[in-house]
C-alpha positions in Angstrom: -4.1 5.2 14.0 -2.5 8.4 12.7 -3.9 9.5 9.3 -1.1 10.1 6.8 -2.6 10.0 3.3 0.7 10.3 1.3 1.6 8.8 -2.1 4.3 6.2 -1.7 6.3 3.9 -4.0 5.7 0.3 -3.5 6.5 -3.2 -4.9 4.0 -6.0 -5.0 3.7 -9.4 -6.5 0.6 -10.0 -8.6 -0.4 -13.7 -8.7 -3.7 -15.5 -9.4 -5.9 -12.2 -9.1 -4.1 -11.5 -5.7 -1.9 -8.5 -4.9 0.8 -9.1 -2.4 2.6 -6.0 -1.2 6.3 -6.7 -0.4 7.8 -3.3 0.5 7.1 0.5 0.2 9.2 3.7 0.5 8.0 6.6 2.5 10.0 9.7 3.4 13.0 8.1 1.7 12.9 5.1 4.0 12.2 1.6 2.7 9.8 -0.6 4.8 9.9 -4.4 4.2 6.5 -5.9 4.8 6.7 -9.0 6.9 3.0 -9.7 7.0 -0.3 -8.7 5.5 -2.8 -8.9 8.4 -6.0 -8.0 6.5 -7.1 -6.6 3.1 -10.4 -5.2 1.7 -11.8 -3.3 -1.2 -13.6 -0.1 -1.5 -15.0 2.0 -4.4 -14.6 5.7 -5.0 -16.8 6.4 -8.1 -15.6 4.2 -10.8 -12.2 3.6 -9.0 -11.8 0.5 -7.0 -9.2 0.7 -4.2 -7.6 -2.3 -2.4 -6.6 -1.6 1.1 -4.0 -3.6 3.0 -3.2 -3.7 6.7 0.5 -4.5 6.8 3.5 -4.6 9.2 7.2 -4.4 9.1 7.4 -6.3 12.3 7.4 -3.2 14.4 4.7 -0.8 13.2 1.3 -1.3 11.6 0.5 0.5 8.4 -2.6 0.9 6.1 -1.6 1.1 2.5 -3.9 1.2 -0.5 -3.7 0.6 -4.2 -5.9 2.3 -6.7 -6.6 -0.1 -9.5 -7.5 2.7 -12.0 -4.7 5.1 -11.4 -2.1 2.4 -10.3 -1.1 4.6 -7.4 -0.1 3.5 -3.9 -1.0 5.6 -0.8 0.1 5.3 2.9 -3.3 5.8 4.5 -2.5 5.4 8.2 0.2 4.3 10.7 0.2 3.2 14.2 
């Protein structure tokens, strides 16, 4: 996977302590998420980050959501 590490805009549904990303915008292009294949959590100091492996049906992406800063990042793409 290619490392990107860029801030993105994203939309997600927050339901029953779960976060379900629905779409994100990267380089002025909107990607509709068709499936979340895996998710996991990491800690960076006091900040908890939730990572998602998602696809738009063509490309696999790793995006993350920082629960302290409320920021989304595109970590990697394949």
